[in-house]
C-alpha positions in Angstrom: -2.8 -18.4 61.5 -3.8 -17.9 58.3 -0.9 -19.3 56.1 -0.6 -18.9 52.2 1.5 -20.5 49.9 2.2 -19.3 46.5 3.9 -20.8 43.3 6.1 -18.7 40.7 8.4 -18.8 37.8 11.0 -16.2 38.6 13.2 -14.7 35.1 13.6 -11.0 33.2 13.3 -9.5 30.4 15.8 -7.3 28.8 17.3 -7.4 32.5 14.3 -6.5 34.6 12.4 -9.2 36.6 9.6 -11.0 36.3 7.9 -13.2 39.1 5.7 -14.9 37.6 3.0 -17.0 40.2 1.6 -19.8 38.4 -0.3 -21.7 41.7 -2.0 -20.4 44.9 -3.9 -17.2 43.6 -7.5 -16.5 43.8 -9.6 -17.5 41.9 -11.8 -14.3 40.8 -14.4 -14.1 38.4 -15.4 -11.5 36.3 -15.8 -10.5 32.8 -12.7 -9.0 32.2 -9.5 -8.7 33.3 -9.8 -5.0 34.0 -12.3 -6.2 36.6 -10.5 -8.4 37.8 -7.8 -5.2 39.0 -10.1 -3.7 40.0 -11.4 -6.4 42.2 -7.7 -7.0 43.1 -7.2 -3.4 44.0 -10.6 -3.5 46.7 -9.9 -6.8 48.1 -6.1 -8.4 47.7 -3.5 -5.5 47.9 -2.0 -7.6 50.7 -1.0 -9.9 48.1 0.9 -7.8 45.6 2.5 -6.2 48.8 3.7 -9.9 49.6 5.3 -11.2 46.8 7.0 -7.8 45.1 8.3 -5.5 48.6 10.7 -7.2 50.8 11.3 -9.0 52.5 10.2 -11.4 49.5 11.0 -9.2 46.8 13.0 -5.5 46.6 12.4 -2.3 45.2 11.9 -3.0 41.5 10.3 -6.4 41.7 8.1 -6.8 38.7 5.3 -9.2 38.1 2.4 -11.0 36.6 -0.4 -13.6 38.4 -1.5 -16.5 35.6 -5.4 -16.8 35.3 -7.1 -19.0 32.2 -8.4 -16.2 29.1 -11.8 -14.9 29.8 -12.0 -14.3 26.4 -13.1 -16.9 24.4 -10.2 -16.1 21.0 -7.6 -15.7 24.4 -5.2 -18.1 25.3 -3.9 -17.3 28.7 -4.9 -14.0 30.8 -2.4 -11.8 32.8 -2.7 -9.1 36.0 0.3 -7.7 35.9 1.5 -7.0 40.2 4.3 -4.5 40.4 5.4 -2.4 43.5 3.8 0.6 42.1 0.5 -1.1 42.5 -1.3 -2.8 39.0 -0.2 -2.2 36.4 -3.2 -2.1 33.2 -0.7 -3.1 30.5 2.9 -4.1 31.5 5.3 -5.0 27.8 8.2 -6.4 29.7 6.1 -8.2 31.6 4.4 -9.9 29.0 7.1 -10.5 27.3 8.4 -12.9 30.1 5.1 -14.7 31.1 4.4 -15.5 27.4 7.7 -17.3 27.0 7.2 -18.8 30.7 4.0 -20.4 30.1 5.2 -21.5 26.6 8.7 -23.3 28.0 6.6 -24.7 30.8 4.6 -26.4 28.8 2.0 -24.1 30.9 0.4 -22.4 27.8 -0.5 -24.4 24.7 -1.9 -21.8 22.3 -3.8 -23.2 19.6 -2.0 -22.1 17.1 1.7 -22.9 17.2 3.7 -19.2 17.2 1.2 -17.0 17.2 -0.7 -16.1 20.9 -4.2 -13.8 22.4 -3.5 -12.8 26.5 -6.6 -11.2 28.3 -4.8 -8.2 29.9 -6.6 -5.5 32.1 -5.7 -2.6 29.3 -7.8 -4.8 26.9 -6.1 -7.7 24.6 -3.3 -8.4 23.0 -1.6 -10.9 20.4 2.0 -11.9 19.9 3.7 -14.2 17.7 7.3 -16.3 18.9 9.9 -17.7 17.5 11.1 -21.5 19.6 15.1 -22.8 18.7 14.1 -26.5 20.5 12.7 -26.0 23.8 13.5 -22.1 24.1 11.8 -19.2 22.8 14.4 -16.8 21.5 11.4 -13.8 20.6 8.5 -12.6 21.3 6.6 -9.7 19.8 3.2 -8.6 20.8 1.0 -5.8 20.1 0.3 -3.7 21.5 -3.6 -2.6 22.8 -4.1 1.2 21.0 -1.4 3.8 21.9 -1.3 7.8 21.7 -0.2 10.8 21.9 -2.6 12.5 24.2 -1.1 15.8 25.5 1.7 17.6 23.0 4.0 20.0 24.3 3.3 20.5 28.1 4.8 22.9 29.4 5.9 22.2 33.6 8.1 23.4 36.4 10.1 21.0 37.9 11.8 21.7 41.0 15.6 20.6 39.8 15.2 21.4 36.3 13.1 23.9 35.5 11.2 24.7 33.0 10.5 21.5 31.1 8.1 20.8 27.8 7.2 17.1 27.4 4.8 14.9 25.7 2.5 12.4 27.7 2.0 9.6 25.4 -0.4 5.9 25.9 1.1 2.8 25.8 -1.0 1.0 27.8 0.1 3.2 30.9 0.7 6.8 30.6 4.3 8.9 29.9 5.7 11.9 30.6 8.0 11.6 27.8 11.4 14.2 28.3 13.2 14.6 25.1 16.4 16.9 24.7 15.8 20.2 25.6 17.8 23.1 27.1 17.4 22.4 31.0 17.7 18.7 30.0 20.7 17.4 28.3 19.9 13.6 28.0 19.7 10.9 30.4 23.1 9.9 30.3 24.8 13.0 32.1 23.1 11.8 35.3 23.3 8.3 37.7 20.4 5.8 38.1 19.7 7.8 41.4 18.6 10.8 40.2 16.3 10.4 37.5 14.7 8.3 40.1 14.6 11.1 42.5 13.6 12.8 39.4 11.1 11.1 38.1 9.0 10.8 41.1 9.1 14.7 41.2 7.4 14.2 37.8 5.6 12.2 38.0 4.3 14.5 41.4 4.0 17.2 39.2 2.5 15.9 36.1 -0.3 14.6 38.5 -1.1 17.6 40.1 -1.3 20.0 37.6 -2.5 18.4 34.1 -5.8 16.0 33.4 -4.0 12.3 32.7 -7.3 10.3 31.3 -7.8 7.8 29.1 -10.4 9.3 26.4 -12.3 5.8 26.1 -11.7 4.2 29.5 -11.5 6.6 32.8 -10.3 4.1 35.2 -7.3 4.4 33.4 -5.7 8.1 34.8 -2.7 9.6 36.1 0.9 8.6 35.5 3.4 6.4 37.6 6.2 6.2 35.3 8.4 9.1 34.3 10.1 8.3 30.6 14.3 10.1 30.6 15.6 10.1 27.3 18.7 10.5 25.6 20.9 8.7 23.2 22.0 5.7 22.3 25.6 3.9 23.7 27.2 1.9 20.7 26.0 1.4 17.2 22.4 -0.2 15.9 19.9 1.2 18.7 17.8 5.0 17.7 16.9 6.1 21.1 17.1 5.2 24.7 15.4 6.0 27.6 15.4 5.7 31.0 11.5 4.6 32.4 11.0 5.7 36.7 8.0 3.8 37.4 6.4 4.7 41.0 8.6 5.5 43.9 11.0 3.0 43.7 11.1 1.5 40.2 14.3 2.6 37.6 13.0 0.2 34.8 16.6 -2.1 34.0 14.5 -3.3 30.2 13.4 -0.2 27.5 9.9 -0.9 29.2 7.1 -2.4 26.8 4.3 0.2 27.3 7.2 3.2 27.5 8.8 1.7 24.4 4.8 1.8 22.8 4.7 5.6 24.0 7.3 6.4 22.6 6.7 4.9 18.9 2.8 6.4 19.1 4.4 10.1 20.1 7.0 9.7 17.3 4.6 8.2 14.8 2.1 11.1 15.7 5.3 13.9 15.5 6.1 12.0 12.0 9.1 10.7 13.2 8.8 7.1 12.7 6.5 5.5 9.5 4.4 3.0 9.4 6.7 -0.7 9.6 9.6 1.2 10.3 11.8 -0.5 12.9 12.1 1.7 16.2 15.9 -0.1 18.1 15.1 1.5 22.1 17.7 1.0 24.3 17.7 0.6 28.5 19.7 1.7 30.8 21.9 -1.4 30.6 22.1 -1.2 27.0 19.1 -4.2 26.8 16.6 -3.5 23.4 13.3 -4.3 22.6 12.8 -3.0 19.0 8.8 -1.3 18.7 7.2 -0.5 14.9 3.6 0.7 13.7 1.5 -2.0 13.0 -1.1 -0.5 11.8 -2.7 2.9 12.7 -6.3 3.5 13.9 -8.3 5.6 16.1 -9.7 5.5 19.4 -13.7 5.2 20.3 -13.5 9.2 21.6 -12.2 9.9 17.8 -8.5 10.2 18.4 -5.9 9.2 16.5 -3.5 5.8 18.1 -1.2 3.6 16.8 -1.5 -0.3 17.1 2.8 -0.6 18.2 4.0 -3.9 18.8 7.1 -4.5 20.9 10.1 -7.0 20.2 12.1 -8.5 22.9 13.1 -12.1 24.6 13.2 -13.4 28.1 14.6 -15.4 29.9 13.9 -18.1 33.6 16.0 -18.3 36.4 14.7 -20.2 38.8 12.0 -21.2 40.6 10.1 -20.9 44.0 7.8 -21.0 46.5 7.2 -18.0 48.6 5.0 -18.2 51.8 2.6 -15.7 53.7 2.6 -16.9 57.3 0.0 -14.0 59.1 2.0 -14.5 62.0 5.1 -13.3 60.7 6.3 -9.9 61.1 6.5 -7.9 57.8 3.9 -11.3 56.4 2.4 -8.5 53.4 5.6 -7.2 52.6 7.1 -3.4 52.9 9.3 -0.6 51.2 12.0 1.1 53.0 9.8 4.5 51.9 6.9 4.1 54.3 9.3 4.4 57.3 11.6 7.0 56.0 7.5 9.7 55.7 
């Protein structure tokens, strides 16, 4: 029977797991990481399921596959994998993977203190600071981010009428601010927010056309952001991000923070260069900024946001996929509840 071995670095960014595959993944030659993503969706979804879902992973697992750069100016490339699918971009996983690659010597950026990464959503550039052998900070400038739909009214099955914005930061996010029918994320349990987030994804995907104006292959929502009041001092906002059917982001979410930075800038609530400290469910934080304003090819106003955070390596592992074993390609409990 066919057997596969995958070598991984394990760690987390702001409490959210990152499993970076550094050995065993197939070599997929394409002109861009977006095309690599499309090839994986068509041919290698079993690999994502095997490494992210049970029994090797869990409902909140997230990760990347490290590849050599595709672009002439890049230092590395990343494919994002998690239980919900192959994401175009993932901020916390970018911070984690950049940290892991540099700390272990797998990648040596041509310009110390700066690294360029090819990702399916485009290309990101990051700066980083080291202290001895540790990477103590990564700040990446994300892909152009923008407010796509403003003040959209939806009918949620639990909350009833809600008004939300839909913004893009590498993934699309319905952003639910505090309002009469939603008092804030701090008033609900994580399990409640997860269920409400699943329902919100379904409502938005059934009723609203959510398509990237320049990249029509990026469409629909697989996330939801519930906002609320920050806890303690030093944070400007708090959010709980739901991804797919099972993930509650432990970090403030890099692409989600990018989307919220773009939303706040579009609404005149955040100036260019102003820091926005975004707090997560478990009170970890990222710092988001608008580095520059820009426009999409379609002419829509956008920003280039930066996200700053820190990650930690917690171990290494080898994972085996033996097709003679039960559940070789992973499973989720939700698949057996339908």
